N, C-alpha and C positions, 0 to 999 in steps of 0.2 A: 842343198840350196838353203835349206834352216840353218847347215853350220855358218855357210859364208854370214848369213844375215848377223847370226849371232855374235860371231867375232866383230864383225863392222859396229855393231852396237856397243859390243863392250869396250873395242877402241875408242869409240867417240864419248862414250860416257865415262870411262876410265871406272866401269865397277863389272865385277865379275857375275854371271848368271849362276846363279844358285845350283850345285850338282842334281839338286832333286827338283828343280824347278819343271814343272810339266812343259812336254814338248821341246824345251829347248837345252833341258838340263843334261850335262855328261852320264846320269845314271839312267836317263830316260832308255837308253840305249842297252842299259842291264837285263840280260835274259833272266825270266824267272825259271828256276829250276826245283827240284826235289820238294822241301817243304813248302815252297812260296806257290807250286802249282798245286799241292794240297789243298792250300789254306784257298786259293783262288775258287778251288773246284768246289769246296765246302760253302763259300760264301755265296756261288751263283745256286748251289743246291738249296740251300737255305734261303734264299730269295725266291727261288720258284716253288718251294714247301709254304711259303708267308703266303705269296699269293695263289694257293690251290686253297690255303686255309682260309684265305678271305671270298673265295669264290671268283677270283678271278684271274686272267694269264699274264705273266709275266709282263706283254706288254702294256697293260692295261696299268700296272703296278707303275712302270717307266713312265707312262702318261701321267699317272696322278701325281707323280714329282715333278712335273712341269708346271703345277698349277700354282697361281701367286700363293694363294693362302698355306698351302702345305709347304711350299719353298719358306715362307717366314718363318711360319711356327718353327719347322725345324732348322731355321738359321738362329733365332733364336735360343734354340736348344746347342749351339756350337757345332750343328753340323754342316756340311761344305757338301751339295750334293751335285749329283753329275748322273744325269739319266740321259742318255742319247745311245743312238745306233752307230754304228760305225760309218754310214754315210754321213750323217750328220757330224761325227768327229771330222772325219777327211774334209767335209766341206771347212767346218772350221779352222783347221791346220791351213789351208791354201789360203784361205781369206787373211788370216795373219800371215802369211808368208806375203802374200800380195800388198796387204798394208804396212808392212815395216820395209819390205823391197822400196816401197816409194819413197819411204820416209828417210832411208838411207841413201837412194838416189839424189833426192832433193837438197841432202844434206852435204852432197860432192864429197863425202867420206870415202877415202881410199885404203885397202888394205896395206901394210907395211911391209 
């Protein structure tokens, strides 16, 4: 369904979705393998080690990243913060699909 919405939005706006755009870009479907998997594994291990060193769980570390003051300081340093659980991500994507589906329907756009 998201692919259909993306195609409709691209058609209506005459703008391509960047291949690396979250949720809708073509490279979102690219699977991680080899060194990518190793890098992700190391990142999760580092996160868990940092949480343990701070005396908190990984969940508490994720919670900290949801706090406004922490987000502001990190954003000021150029960080893009993504701190959520799979359920939250799933809800976000569904909300985006619902939102864009309404916009596309309201526009009367049709695929060629």
